[in-house]
C-alpha positions in Angstrom: -14.6 8.7 -7.8 -11.6 10.4 -9.5 -13.6 13.5 -10.3 -14.1 16.2 -7.7 -17.9 15.9 -8.0 -19.2 13.1 -5.8 -22.2 11.0 -6.9 -25.4 12.3 -5.6 -27.4 10.4 -3.0 -30.1 9.7 -5.7 -27.6 7.8 -7.9 -26.1 6.0 -4.9 -29.6 4.8 -3.9 -30.4 3.9 -7.5 -27.2 1.9 -7.9 -27.8 0.1 -4.6 -31.1 -1.3 -5.9 -31.1 -5.0 -6.9 -30.7 -4.9 -10.7 -28.5 -6.5 -13.3 -25.2 -4.6 -13.2 -24.7 -5.3 -16.9 -28.0 -3.6 -17.8 -27.3 0.0 -18.9 -29.3 2.8 -17.4 -29.6 4.5 -20.8 -31.7 1.6 -22.0 -34.5 2.6 -19.6 -37.3 4.6 -21.0 -38.0 8.2 -20.0 -41.0 7.2 -18.0 -39.0 4.7 -16.0 -36.3 7.2 -15.3 -38.9 9.7 -14.3 -40.5 7.3 -11.9 -37.1 6.3 -10.6 -36.2 10.0 -10.0 -39.5 10.6 -8.3 -39.1 7.6 -6.0 -35.5 8.3 -5.2 -36.3 11.9 -4.5 -38.8 10.9 -2.0 -41.8 12.9 -3.5 -44.7 11.2 -5.1 -45.2 13.8 -7.8 -42.8 16.3 -9.4 -43.2 19.1 -12.0 -42.5 18.0 -15.5 -39.5 20.3 -16.0 -38.0 19.1 -12.7 -38.4 15.5 -13.8 -36.6 16.3 -17.1 -33.8 18.0 -15.2 -33.3 15.1 -12.9 -33.3 12.7 -15.9 -30.6 14.7 -17.5 -28.6 14.7 -14.3 -28.9 10.9 -13.9 -27.8 10.4 -17.5 -24.7 12.6 -16.9 -23.8 10.6 -13.8 -24.4 7.3 -15.6 -22.1 8.4 -18.4 -19.3 9.3 -16.0 -19.9 5.9 -14.3 -19.8 4.0 -17.6 -16.5 5.8 -18.5 -15.0 4.8 -15.1 -16.2 1.2 -15.5 -14.6 1.0 -18.9 -11.3 2.3 -17.5 -11.4 -0.1 -14.7 -12.1 -3.0 -17.0 -9.2 -2.1 -19.2 -6.8 -2.3 -16.2 -8.3 -5.4 -14.6 -8.7 -7.8 -17.6 -6.0 -10.4 -17.5 -3.9 -10.4 -20.7 -1.6 -13.4 -20.5 1.2 -13.9 -23.1 1.6 -17.1 -25.0 4.5 -18.2 -22.8 4.6 -16.7 -19.3 7.8 -17.4 -17.4 8.2 -17.6 -13.7 9.9 -14.3 -13.4 7.3 -12.4 -15.5 4.3 -12.4 -13.3 1.0 -10.7 -14.1 0.0 -8.1 -11.6 -2.2 -9.3 -8.7 -5.2 -7.1 -9.8 -5.3 -8.8 -13.2 -5.1 -12.4 -12.1 -8.1 -14.6 -13.0 -8.4 -17.2 -10.3 -10.6 -20.0 -9.2 -12.3 -17.7 -6.8 -14.2 -16.0 -9.6 -17.1 -18.4 -9.0 -17.8 -16.2 -5.9 -19.4 -13.0 -7.3 -19.4 -10.0 -5.0 -22.3 -7.5 -5.2 -19.8 -4.6 -5.2 -17.5 -6.1 -7.8 -18.9 -4.1 -10.6 -19.7 -1.0 -8.6 -16.8 0.0 -6.4 -13.4 0.5 -8.0 -10.6 -1.7 -6.6 -8.5 1.4 -5.7 -11.0 2.4 -3.1 -11.3 -1.1 -1.7 -7.5 -1.3 -1.2 -7.3 2.1 0.5 -10.4 2.0 2.7 -8.5 0.1 5.5 -6.2 3.2 5.9 -9.2 5.3 6.5 -10.6 2.8 9.1 -7.2 2.8 10.9 -7.0 6.6 10.9 -10.5 6.9 12.4 -9.8 4.2 15.0 -6.4 5.6 16.0 -4.4 2.6 14.9 -0.8 2.9 13.7 1.0 0.2 11.8 4.5 -0.9 12.8 7.0 1.4 11.2 9.4 0.2 8.6 11.9 3.0 8.9 12.9 5.7 11.4 14.9 6.0 14.5 12.1 5.1 16.8 10.8 2.3 14.6 9.0 -0.4 16.5 10.7 -3.8 16.0 8.3 -6.8 16.1 9.2 -9.9 18.1 11.5 -12.4 16.5 8.7 -14.9 15.6 7.0 -12.1 13.6 10.0 -11.0 11.6 9.2 -12.8 8.4 9.2 -11.4 4.9 6.6 -13.4 3.0 4.1 -10.5 3.4 6.6 -7.9 2.3 7.9 -9.6 -0.9 6.2 -8.8 -4.2 4.1 -11.5 -5.7 6.7 -12.4 -8.3 9.5 -12.5 -5.7 7.4 -14.7 -3.4 6.5 -17.0 -6.4 10.2 -17.4 -7.3 11.0 -18.1 -3.6 8.4 -20.9 -3.4 9.1 -22.0 -7.0 5.5 -21.7 -8.0 3.4 -19.7 -10.5 0.8 -17.2 -9.2 -1.7 -18.1 -12.0 -1.1 -21.8 -12.9 0.1 -22.9 -9.5 2.3 -25.9 -8.9 2.5 -28.8 -11.2 1.1 -32.1 -9.9 4.5 -33.8 -9.8 6.0 -30.9 -7.8 3.1 -30.9 -5.4 3.4 -34.6 -4.7 7.2 -34.2 -4.1 6.6 -31.4 -1.6 3.8 -33.5 0.0 6.3 -36.3 0.6 8.9 -33.9 1.9 6.9 -31.7 4.2 4.2 -34.2 5.2 0.4 -33.7 5.4 -1.1 -30.3 6.2 -2.3 -31.3 9.7 -1.3 -30.4 13.2 0.7 -33.0 15.1 -1.7 -34.2 17.8 -0.4 -34.1 21.3 0.6 -37.4 22.8 -2.5 -39.2 24.1 -2.5 -41.1 27.3 -3.7 -44.7 27.0 -7.1 -45.4 28.4 -5.8 -47.9 31.0 -3.4 -45.3 32.3 -6.2 -42.7 32.5 -8.3 -45.2 34.6 -5.4 -46.0 36.9 -4.7 -42.3 37.5 -8.3 -41.9 38.6 -7.7 -44.5 41.3 -5.0 -42.4 43.0 -6.3 -38.8 42.6 -8.5 -36.6 44.7 -9.8 -38.4 47.8 -8.7 -41.8 46.6 -5.4 -41.9 48.6 -7.1 -41.4 52.0 -9.9 -43.9 51.0 -7.2 -46.4 50.2 -5.5 -45.8 53.5 -8.8 -46.3 55.3 -9.6 -49.5 53.4 -6.1 -51.0 54.2 -6.5 -50.1 57.9 -9.9 -51.7 58.1 -8.6 -54.8 56.5 -5.7 -55.0 59.0 -8.2 -54.5 61.8 -10.0 -57.6 60.6 -6.8 -59.6 60.2 -4.3 -60.0 61.6 -5.1 -57.4 64.3 -8.5 -59.0 64.9 -7.3 -62.5 65.6 -8.3 -64.8 67.1 -11.9 -63.4 66.8 -11.9 -61.2 63.7 -14.9 -58.9 63.3 -16.5 -59.3 59.8 -17.8 -55.7 60.0 -14.2 -54.5 59.5 -13.8 -56.6 56.4 -17.2 -55.4 55.1 -16.2 -51.7 55.6 -12.9 -52.3 53.8 -14.7 -53.8 50.8 -17.2 -50.9 50.7 -14.4 -48.4 50.7 -12.7 -50.2 47.8 -16.0 -50.3 45.9 -16.5 -46.5 46.4 -13.0 -45.9 45.0 -13.5 -48.0 41.9 -17.0 -46.5 41.2 -15.7 -43.0 41.6 -12.7 -43.6 39.3 -14.9 -45.3 36.7 -17.4 -42.4 36.7 -14.6 -39.8 36.3 -13.0 -41.8 33.6 -16.3 -42.1 31.7 -16.9 -38.4 31.8 -13.4 -37.7 30.5 -13.7 -40.3 27.8 -17.0 -38.7 26.6 -15.3 -35.3 26.4 -12.5 -36.8 24.3 -15.0 -38.4 21.9 -16.8 -35.1 21.5 -13.6 -33.3 20.5 -12.8 -36.1 18.0 -16.2 -35.7 16.4 -15.7 -31.9 16.2 -12.3 -32.4 14.5 -13.9 -34.7 11.9 -16.6 -32.0 11.2 -14.0 -29.4 10.1 -13.8 -28.6 6.4 -11.8 -31.3 4.6 -11.4 -29.9 1.1 -10.0 -26.7 -0.5 -10.2 -25.2 -4.0 -6.7 -25.0 -5.5 -5.1 -24.5 -8.9 -2.4 -27.1 -10.1 -1.1 -26.9 -13.6 -3.6 -24.3 -14.5 -6.5 -26.6 -13.6 -8.9 -25.8 -10.7 -9.1 -28.8 -8.4 -11.0 -29.6 -5.2 -8.4 -31.5 -3.0 -8.3 -32.5 0.7 -6.9 -29.9 3.0 -4.3 -32.3 4.2 -2.9 -32.5 0.6 -2.0 -28.7 0.5 1.7 -27.8 0.2 3.7 -24.6 0.2 3.3 -22.9 -3.1 -0.3 -24.0 -3.8 -2.7 -21.3 -5.2 -6.0 -21.6 -3.3 -9.2 -19.5 -3.2 -11.3 -18.7 -0.2 -14.9 -17.5 0.2 -17.1 -16.2 2.9 -17.9 -18.7 5.6 -14.8 -20.9 4.9 -12.0 -21.7 7.3 -8.4 -20.8 6.2 -6.6 -24.2 5.7 -3.0 -22.9 5.9 -1.0 -19.7 6.2 -1.7 -17.8 3.0 -0.3 -14.6 1.4 -3.1 -12.9 -0.4 -2.6 -11.9 -4.0 -6.2 -11.0 -5.0 -9.1 -10.0 -2.7 -12.7 -8.9 -3.3 -14.4 -7.3 -0.2 -12.6 -10.0 1.9 -12.6 -9.9 5.7 -11.0 -12.4 8.0 -11.7 -13.1 11.7 -8.3 -13.3 13.5 -9.6 -13.5 17.0 -8.2 -17.1 17.4 -4.7 -15.7 17.1 -4.6 -12.1 18.3 -7.9 -11.6 20.0 -9.1 -9.0 17.5 -12.8 -8.5 18.2 -13.8 -7.4 14.7 -13.0 -9.0 11.3 -10.0 -7.4 9.5 -10.4 -6.1 6.0 -7.8 -7.8 3.7 -5.6 -6.2 1.0 -3.0 -7.4 -1.4 -0.4 -4.9 -0.1 1.3 -5.2 3.3 0.2 -2.8 5.9 2.5 -3.6 8.8 6.0 -4.9 9.3 4.7 -7.5 11.8 3.4 -10.5 9.9 0.7 -11.1 12.5 -0.7 -7.6 12.0 -0.5 -7.1 8.3 -3.6 -7.2 6.2 -2.3 -9.3 3.3 -2.0 -12.5 5.3 -4.6 -15.1 6.3 -3.6 -17.6 8.9 -4.5 -21.2 9.5 -7.5 -21.6 11.8 -9.0 -18.2 11.0 -12.5 -17.7 9.4 -13.4 -15.8 6.3 -16.4 -13.8 7.3 -17.2 -12.2 3.9 -15.8 -11.6 0.4 -13.5 -13.8 -1.6 -9.8 -14.0 -2.1 -6.9 -15.9 -3.6 -3.5 -16.5 -2.1 -0.3 -18.5 -2.1 0.2 -21.1 0.6 3.4 -20.2 2.5 3.3 -22.7 5.4 1.4 -25.8 6.3 0.9 -28.0 9.3 3.1 -27.4 12.3 5.0 -24.7 10.4 2.0 -22.4 10.5 1.6 -19.7 13.1 -1.2 -21.7 14.7 1.0 -24.8 14.6 3.9 -23.1 16.4 1.5 -21.9 19.1 0.1 -25.4 19.5 3.6 -26.9 19.7 4.6 -24.5 22.4 1.4 -25.1 24.3 1.9 -28.9 24.1 5.5 -28.7 25.6 4.2 -26.9 28.7 3.1 -28.9 31.7 -0.6 -28.4 32.4 -1.3 -26.4 35.6 -3.8 -27.6 38.1 -7.1 -25.8 38.0 -8.5 -23.9 41.0 -10.9 -26.7 41.7 -8.1 -29.3 41.8 -6.1 -27.1 44.2 -9.1 -26.6 46.5 -9.8 -30.4 46.5 -6.2 -31.1 47.3 -6.1 -28.6 50.1 -9.3 -30.0 51.5 -7.9 -33.6 51.4 -4.8 -32.5 53.4 -7.0 -30.8 56.0 -9.1 -33.9 56.4 -6.0 -36.1 56.6 -4.5 -33.9 59.2 -7.6 -33.9 61.3 -8.2 -37.6 61.0 -4.6 -38.6 61.9 -4.4 -36.2 64.8 -7.7 -37.4 66.2 -6.6 -41.0 65.9 -3.3 -40.2 67.5 -4.9 -38.4 70.4 -7.3 -41.4 71.0 -4.4 -43.9 70.9 -2.3 -41.7 73.2 -5.2 -41.4 75.7 -5.6 -45.1 75.8 -1.9 -45.8 76.1 -1.1 -43.1 78.8 -4.2 -43.1 80.8 -6.9 -45.7 80.2 -4.6 -48.7 80.0 -3.0 -47.7 83.4 -6.3 -47.2 85.3 -8.4 -49.9 83.6 -6.1 -52.5 81.9 -9.0 -54.9 81.3 -11.3 -52.4 79.6 -9.7 -52.4 76.1 -7.0 -54.5 74.7 -4.5 -53.4 72.0 -6.4 -54.9 69.0 -9.7 -53.3 70.0 -8.0 -49.9 70.5 -6.4 -50.1 67.1 -9.8 -50.8 65.5 -11.3 -47.8 67.4 -8.6 -45.5 66.1 -9.1 -46.8 62.6 -12.9 -46.1 62.9 -12.2 -42.6 64.0 -9.9 -42.0 61.0 -12.4 -43.5 58.6 -15.2 -41.4 60.1 -13.5 -38.2 58.9 -13.4 -39.4 55.2 -16.3 -38.0 53.1 -16.8 -41.1 50.9 -19.7 -39.6 49.0 -18.2 -36.1 48.4 -16.0 -37.0 45.3 -18.9 -38.6 43.6 -21.1 -35.6 44.4 -18.5 -33.2 43.0 -18.1 -35.2 39.7 -21.9 -35.5 39.3 -22.4 -31.8 39.8 -19.8 -30.9 37.2 -21.2 -33.4 34.8 -24.7 -31.9 35.2 -23.4 -28.4 34.6 -21.6 -29.6 31.5 -24.8 -31.2 30.2 -26.7 -28.0 30.7 -23.9 -26.1 28.9 -24.1 -28.5 25.9 -27.7 -27.5 25.5 -26.5 -23.9 24.9 -24.0 -25.1 22.2 -21.0 -25.1 24.7 -19.0 -28.3 24.7 -16.8 -28.9 27.7 -13.5 -30.6 27.0 -12.5 -31.0 30.6 -14.8 -31.1 33.6 -12.4 -29.1 35.7 -13.0 -26.1 33.4 -16.6 -26.0 34.4 -15.7 -24.5 37.8 -13.8 -21.7 36.0 -16.6 -20.9 33.5 
């Protein structure tokens, strides 16, 4: 309140009660005021003179409140001239937008000046300091955060984007920008064909050593088994090939199911946004948004593009997807930081509006948003192997080393010792089959399937707790 006298706790409690804000307090009868004063004061019964005193006090505070409301309405009512040019922009506090269909409970009770300044008090209490704009030791944000859309005034930003902060873009101009900039969607990363994914599963993990064992068993059947080939070697070779194919198909199926889940989630995202074009509020698909559009946001909605806020009402945005901020940030119409990622008058694509309403100008769409730039950089990097993949690869090499060394020792023993002392005990073909059997005995044919089934079961249990696993390898990390 502008006066030095703060409103009493009784009036605060009374004003917080659910009643029609337009209903004046003076219209209430004396008995109602007396009962209100008694109930607010916390005493069931009061003396008659004390009740009258409190009624007078409430009337005085209500009169001051009414005067303050009248002054606020005089400064907040939008008075548009007959012809408003692009350079003559109405102040942000007086803009009537499409977000007026969201009515805040505090709209008619808390003056906007206190809403705009409350974030400074929060920052002072929490020890935060904004990035300085001047000074010798001014902190310079990184290059990607040195943008000026949040620093420019509303009129300057509207001139830069060739739009109007009240009427928005004309339909023809929006269609032209849509054809020039493309749809407001992120470019999906290149997807691997399903056939290639299945073929990769045939040569990853334990598959190489199983392939080697199958080939050796087949060679032991023919031609090394001639003239009397043992059908058991052929059977073992076919079993190993079947294990490889079944394991690859199971892994491919789990990965395919994860991709389908992510596609369904993408289709569940909000697909429409409230915008103003040519002075007419419209509900359009999010993919049709272009730079310069005027859009409105409400609590529970997802920000469809990078937006410079020009009008807010108790609005808070969750920016944890971008900067890891654990609590929603209160939004303002004025910039609070030189860094565009830290200022309070910006709402970025992919963030969620937790409460309140607001109106803003779209400054970037699609891959040109902050989130789109991060996604583009992430897509260009080669994916690193998970801890589970590295452990499986290390285990495979250990098994291969043990199997080959054991087979080599057995063959060397037959060549250097057994063949010299008992030449008729084992021939060459039989010894080769014995070495192959030793090598195959080291291969844990069922282990790859067990690992995949275990990860799939854990992913299924996590889905019951509303956690969807995109990649089975991440289960080990979680």
